[in-house]
Backbone atoms as SQL, in Angstrom:
CREATE TABLE atoms (id INTEGER PRIMARY KEY, chain TEXT, resi INTEGER, resn TEXT, atom TEXT, x REAL, y REAL, z REAL);
INSERT INTO atoms VALUES
  (1, 'A', 1, 'UNK', 'N', 0.822, -1.176, 0.000),
  (2, 'A', 1, 'UNK', 'CA', 0.000, 0.000, 0.000),
  (3, 'A', 1, 'UNK', 'C', 0.874, 1.251, 0.000),
  (4, 'A', 2, 'UNK', 'N', 1.907, 1.231, 0.817),
  (5, 'A', 2, 'UNK', 'CA', 2.773, 2.418, 0.900),
  (6, 'A', 2, 'UNK', 'C', 3.493, 2.666, -0.427),
  (7, 'A', 3, 'UNK', 'N', 3.869, 1.605, -1.120),
  (8, 'A', 3, 'UNK', 'CA', 4.527, 1.763, -2.425),
  (9, 'A', 3, 'UNK', 'C', 3.558, 2.387, -3.420),
  (10, 'A', 4, 'UNK', 'N', 2.309, 1.944, -3.405),
  (11, 'A', 4, 'UNK', 'CA', 1.301, 2.505, -4.310),
  (12, 'A', 4, 'UNK', 'C', 1.075, 3.981, -4.021),
  (13, 'A', 5, 'UNK', 'N', 1.044, 4.343, -2.729),
  (14, 'A', 5, 'UNK', 'CA', 0.857, 5.753, -2.376),
  (15, 'A', 5, 'UNK', 'C', 2.030, 6.601, -2.847),
  (16, 'A', 6, 'UNK', 'N', 3.236, 6.065, -2.723),
  (17, 'A', 6, 'UNK', 'CA', 4.412, 6.794, -3.215),
  (18, 'A', 6, 'UNK', 'C', 4.351, 6.957, -4.731),
  (19, 'A', 7, 'UNK', 'N', 3.929, 5.908, -5.423),
  (20, 'A', 7, 'UNK', 'CA', 3.797, 5.988, -6.885),
  (21, 'A', 7, 'UNK', 'C', 2.741, 7.017, -7.278),
  (22, 'A', 8, 'UNK', 'N', 1.656, 7.083, -6.511),
  (23, 'A', 8, 'UNK', 'CA', 0.607, 8.067, -6.783),
  (24, 'A', 8, 'UNK', 'C', 1.136, 9.485, -6.571),
  (25, 'A', 9, 'UNK', 'N', 1.847, 9.690, -5.471),
  (26, 'A', 9, 'UNK', 'CA', 2.392, 11.016, -5.169),
  (27, 'A', 9, 'UNK', 'C', 3.391, 11.470, -6.227),
  (28, 'A', 10, 'UNK', 'N', 4.091, 10.522, -6.830),
  (29, 'A', 10, 'UNK', 'CA', 5.071, 10.894, -7.855),
  (30, 'A', 10, 'UNK', 'C', 4.445, 10.945, -9.248),
  (31, 'A', 11, 'UNK', 'N', 3.146, 10.682, -9.333),
  (32, 'A', 11, 'UNK', 'CA', 2.446, 10.780, -10.609),
  (33, 'A', 11, 'UNK', 'C', 2.555, 9.558, -11.490),
  (34, 'A', 12, 'UNK', 'N', 3.020, 8.458, -10.963),
  (35, 'A', 12, 'UNK', 'CA', 3.191, 7.244, -11.766),
  (36, 'A', 12, 'UNK', 'C', 1.881, 6.480, -11.960),
  (37, 'A', 13, 'UNK', 'N', 0.923, 6.671, -11.046),
  (38, 'A', 13, 'UNK', 'CA', -0.381, 6.022, -11.200),
  (39, 'A', 13, 'UNK', 'C', -1.474, 7.059, -10.951),
  (40, 'A', 14, 'UNK', 'N', -2.651, 6.796, -11.486),
  (41, 'A', 14, 'UNK', 'CA', -3.753, 7.762, -11.402),
  (42, 'A', 14, 'UNK', 'C', -4.523, 7.610, -10.085),
  (43, 'A', 15, 'UNK', 'N', -5.401, 8.575, -9.849),
  (44, 'A', 15, 'UNK', 'CA', -6.231, 8.526, -8.637),
  (45, 'A', 15, 'UNK', 'C', -7.178, 7.330, -8.686),
  (46, 'A', 16, 'UNK', 'N', -7.625, 6.961, -9.870),
  (47, 'A', 16, 'UNK', 'CA', -8.488, 5.786, -10.012),
  (48, 'A', 16, 'UNK', 'C', -7.737, 4.522, -9.615),
  (49, 'A', 17, 'UNK', 'N', -6.483, 4.437, -10.044),
  (50, 'A', 17, 'UNK', 'CA', -5.678, 3.256, -9.717),
  (51, 'A', 17, 'UNK', 'C', -5.393, 3.182, -8.220),
  (52, 'A', 18, 'UNK', 'N', -5.090, 4.315, -7.595),
  (53, 'A', 18, 'UNK', 'CA', -4.805, 4.297, -6.147),
  (54, 'A', 18, 'UNK', 'C', -6.073, 3.962, -5.371),
  (55, 'A', 19, 'UNK', 'N', -7.231, 4.436, -5.838),
  (56, 'A', 19, 'UNK', 'CA', -8.494, 4.078, -5.182),
  (57, 'A', 19, 'UNK', 'C', -8.752, 2.583, -5.281),
  (58, 'A', 20, 'UNK', 'N', -8.473, 2.004, -6.447),
  (59, 'A', 20, 'UNK', 'CA', -8.643, 0.561, -6.633),
  (60, 'A', 20, 'UNK', 'C', -7.707, -0.217, -5.710),
  (61, 'A', 21, 'UNK', 'N', -6.476, 0.227, -5.606),
  (62, 'A', 21, 'UNK', 'CA', -5.497, -0.432, -4.743),
  (63, 'A', 21, 'UNK', 'C', -5.927, -0.327, -3.284),
  (64, 'A', 22, 'UNK', 'N', -6.379, 0.851, -2.869),
  (65, 'A', 22, 'UNK', 'CA', -6.856, 1.032, -1.491),
  (66, 'A', 22, 'UNK', 'C', -8.041, 0.119, -1.205),
  (67, 'A', 23, 'UNK', 'N', -8.968, 0.027, -2.146),
  (68, 'A', 23, 'UNK', 'CA', -10.135, -0.838, -1.961),
  (69, 'A', 23, 'UNK', 'C', -9.718, -2.297, -1.826),
  (70, 'A', 24, 'UNK', 'N', -8.798, -2.743, -2.680),
  (71, 'A', 24, 'UNK', 'CA', -8.331, -4.130, -2.589),
  (72, 'A', 24, 'UNK', 'C', -7.586, -4.375, -1.285),
  (73, 'A', 25, 'UNK', 'N', -6.791, -3.398, -0.843),
  (74, 'A', 25, 'UNK', 'CA', -6.072, -3.518, 0.424),
  (75, 'A', 25, 'UNK', 'C', -7.058, -3.620, 1.584),
  (76, 'A', 26, 'UNK', 'N', -8.065, -2.747, 1.598),
  (77, 'A', 26, 'UNK', 'CA', -9.062, -2.768, 2.675),
  (78, 'A', 26, 'UNK', 'C', -9.850, -4.075, 2.670),
  (79, 'A', 27, 'UNK', 'N', -10.184, -4.570, 1.488),
  (80, 'A', 27, 'UNK', 'CA', -10.890, -5.845, 1.388),
  (81, 'A', 27, 'UNK', 'C', -10.032, -6.979, 1.943),
  (82, 'A', 28, 'UNK', 'N', -8.768, -6.979, 1.595),
  (83, 'A', 28, 'UNK', 'CA', -7.858, -8.017, 2.097),
  (84, 'A', 28, 'UNK', 'C', -7.709, -7.926, 3.613),
  (85, 'A', 29, 'UNK', 'N', -7.603, -6.718, 4.125),
  (86, 'A', 29, 'UNK', 'CA', -7.476, -6.523, 5.567),
  (87, 'A', 29, 'UNK', 'C', -8.734, -6.996, 6.293),
  (88, 'A', 30, 'UNK', 'N', -9.897, -6.677, 5.747),
  (89, 'A', 30, 'UNK', 'CA', -11.158, -7.120, 6.342),
  (90, 'A', 30, 'UNK', 'C', -11.281, -8.638, 6.305),
  (91, 'A', 31, 'UNK', 'N', -10.885, -9.240, 5.202),
  (92, 'A', 31, 'UNK', 'CA', -10.924, -10.698, 5.079),
  (93, 'A', 31, 'UNK', 'C', -10.015, -11.354, 6.104),
  (94, 'A', 32, 'UNK', 'N', -8.823, -10.794, 6.289),
  (95, 'A', 32, 'UNK', 'CA', -7.894, -11.313, 7.284),
  (96, 'A', 32, 'UNK', 'C', -8.495, -11.219, 8.681),
  (97, 'A', 33, 'UNK', 'N', -9.080, -10.087, 9.017),
  (98, 'A', 33, 'UNK', 'CA', -9.683, -9.916, 10.337),
  (99, 'A', 33, 'UNK', 'C', -10.836, -10.884, 10.552),
  (100, 'A', 34, 'UNK', 'N', -11.652, -11.093, 9.538),
  (101, 'A', 34, 'UNK', 'CA', -12.755, -12.050, 9.647),
  (102, 'A', 34, 'UNK', 'C', -12.226, -13.466, 9.847),
  (103, 'A', 35, 'UNK', 'N', -11.140, -13.801, 9.177),
  (104, 'A', 35, 'UNK', 'CA', -10.534, -15.129, 9.335),
  (105, 'A', 35, 'UNK', 'C', -9.998, -15.310, 10.752),
  (106, 'A', 36, 'UNK', 'N', -9.400, -14.267, 11.312),
  (107, 'A', 36, 'UNK', 'CA', -8.897, -14.344, 12.692),
  (108, 'A', 36, 'UNK', 'C', -10.039, -14.565, 13.666),
  (109, 'A', 37, 'UNK', 'N', -11.138, -13.851, 13.459),
  (110, 'A', 37, 'UNK', 'CA', -12.308, -14.009, 14.331),
  (111, 'A', 37, 'UNK', 'C', -12.873, -15.416, 14.208),
  (112, 'A', 38, 'UNK', 'N', -12.988, -15.907, 12.985),
  (113, 'A', 38, 'UNK', 'CA', -13.500, -17.261, 12.764),
  (114, 'A', 38, 'UNK', 'C', -12.606, -18.298, 13.438),
  (115, 'A', 39, 'UNK', 'N', -11.320, -18.097, 13.373),
  (116, 'A', 39, 'UNK', 'CA', -10.375, -19.025, 13.989),
  (117, 'A', 39, 'UNK', 'C', -10.594, -19.085, 15.504),
  (118, 'A', 40, 'UNK', 'N', -10.731, -17.926, 16.133),
  (119, 'A', 40, 'UNK', 'CA', -10.947, -17.887, 17.582),
  (120, 'A', 40, 'UNK', 'C', -12.274, -18.553, 17.942),
  (121, 'A', 41, 'UNK', 'N', -13.317, -18.261, 17.167),
  (122, 'A', 41, 'UNK', 'CA', -14.616, -18.876, 17.436),
  (123, 'A', 41, 'UNK', 'C', -14.573, -20.387, 17.244),
  (124, 'A', 42, 'UNK', 'N', -13.874, -20.834, 16.213),
  (125, 'A', 42, 'UNK', 'CA', -13.744, -22.273, 15.979),
  (126, 'A', 42, 'UNK', 'C', -12.954, -22.946, 17.093),
  (127, 'A', 43, 'UNK', 'N', -11.903, -22.291, 17.550),
  (128, 'A', 43, 'UNK', 'CA', -11.115, -22.848, 18.655),
  (129, 'A', 43, 'UNK', 'C', -11.952, -22.918, 19.928),
  (130, 'A', 44, 'UNK', 'N', -12.786, -21.902, 20.158),
  (131, 'A', 44, 'UNK', 'CA', -13.670, -21.921, 21.327),
  (132, 'A', 44, 'UNK', 'C', -14.677, -23.057, 21.208),
  (133, 'A', 45, 'UNK', 'N', -15.216, -23.244, 20.015),
  (134, 'A', 45, 'UNK', 'CA', -16.157, -24.338, 19.796),
  (135, 'A', 45, 'UNK', 'C', -15.522, -25.694, 20.029),
  (136, 'A', 46, 'UNK', 'N', -14.303, -25.858, 19.565),
  (137, 'A', 46, 'UNK', 'CA', -13.582, -27.106, 19.779),
  (138, 'A', 46, 'UNK', 'C', -13.329, -27.333, 21.269),
  (139, 'A', 47, 'UNK', 'N', -12.899, -26.295, 21.952),
  (140, 'A', 47, 'UNK', 'CA', -12.646, -26.406, 23.390),
  (141, 'A', 47, 'UNK', 'C', -13.934, -26.764, 24.130),
  (142, 'A', 48, 'UNK', 'N', -15.028, -26.169, 23.738),
  (143, 'A', 48, 'UNK', 'CA', -16.311, -26.476, 24.374),
  (144, 'A', 48, 'UNK', 'C', -16.720, -27.923, 24.094),
  (145, 'A', 49, 'UNK', 'N', -16.552, -28.354, 22.855),
  (146, 'A', 49, 'UNK', 'CA', -16.939, -29.713, 22.467),
  (147, 'A', 49, 'UNK', 'C', -16.115, -30.771, 23.194),
  (148, 'A', 50, 'UNK', 'N', -14.887, -30.430, 23.545),
  (149, 'A', 50, 'UNK', 'CA', -14.022, -31.391, 24.226),
  (150, 'A', 50, 'UNK', 'C', -14.027, -31.191, 25.739),
  (151, 'A', 51, 'UNK', 'N', -14.903, -30.310, 26.220),
  (152, 'A', 51, 'UNK', 'CA', -15.013, -30.087, 27.665),
  (153, 'A', 51, 'UNK', 'C', -13.869, -29.299, 28.259),
  (154, 'A', 52, 'UNK', 'N', -13.173, -28.537, 27.433),
  (155, 'A', 52, 'UNK', 'CA', -12.006, -27.787, 27.911),
  (156, 'A', 52, 'UNK', 'C', -12.173, -26.286, 27.758),
  (157, 'A', 53, 'UNK', 'N', -13.417, -25.829, 27.706),
  (158, 'A', 53, 'UNK', 'CA', -13.651, -24.392, 27.472),
  (159, 'A', 53, 'UNK', 'C', -13.061, -23.540, 28.582),
  (160, 'A', 54, 'UNK', 'N', -13.239, -23.952, 29.825),
  (161, 'A', 54, 'UNK', 'CA', -12.691, -23.183, 30.950),
  (162, 'A', 54, 'UNK', 'C', -11.189, -23.050, 30.862),
  (163, 'A', 55, 'UNK', 'N', -10.520, -24.157, 30.556),
  (164, 'A', 55, 'UNK', 'CA', -9.055, -24.122, 30.424),
  (165, 'A', 55, 'UNK', 'C', -8.644, -23.228, 29.263),
  (166, 'A', 56, 'UNK', 'N', -9.381, -23.305, 28.172),
  (167, 'A', 56, 'UNK', 'CA', -9.064, -22.485, 26.991),
  (168, 'A', 56, 'UNK', 'C', -9.211, -21.000, 27.306),
  (169, 'A', 57, 'UNK', 'N', -10.281, -20.650, 28.030),
  (170, 'A', 57, 'UNK', 'CA', -10.482, -19.253, 28.408),
  (171, 'A', 57, 'UNK', 'C', -9.330, -18.783, 29.305),
  (172, 'A', 58, 'UNK', 'N', -8.898, -19.650, 30.227),
  (173, 'A', 58, 'UNK', 'CA', -7.777, -19.287, 31.084),
  (174, 'A', 58, 'UNK', 'C', -6.512, -18.992, 30.292),
  (175, 'A', 59, 'UNK', 'N', -6.309, -19.705, 29.167),
  (176, 'A', 59, 'UNK', 'CA', -5.114, -19.441, 28.358),
  (177, 'A', 59, 'UNK', 'C', -5.191, -18.060, 27.709),
  (178, 'A', 60, 'UNK', 'N', -6.411, -17.575, 27.472),
  (179, 'A', 60, 'UNK', 'CA', -6.561, -16.236, 26.893),
  (180, 'A', 60, 'UNK', 'C', -6.126, -15.162, 27.876),
  (181, 'A', 61, 'UNK', 'N', -6.347, -15.406, 29.153),
  (182, 'A', 61, 'UNK', 'CA', -5.967, -14.435, 30.167),
  (183, 'A', 61, 'UNK', 'C', -4.454, -14.346, 30.342),
  (184, 'A', 62, 'UNK', 'N', -3.735, -15.401, 29.928),
  (185, 'A', 62, 'UNK', 'CA', -2.271, -15.409, 30.047),
  (186, 'A', 62, 'UNK', 'C', -1.592, -14.597, 28.959),
  (187, 'A', 63, 'UNK', 'N', -2.321, -14.191, 27.951),
  (188, 'A', 63, 'UNK', 'CA', -1.709, -13.469, 26.814),
  (189, 'A', 63, 'UNK', 'C', -1.440, -12.042, 27.124);
């Protein structure tokens, strides 16, 4: 993203191109965050299914 912004500032790419790059970057960032949330929820579900939810929650407090 920072390289694209530098290219935009130097006139190497247009405002349309930088907007497209920003949109793709934001989409990728949102997808990553959603995947992280899903991972935590899945791990909680697994811990609950195996009767270890309390222990799993305790490990979160150690972070």
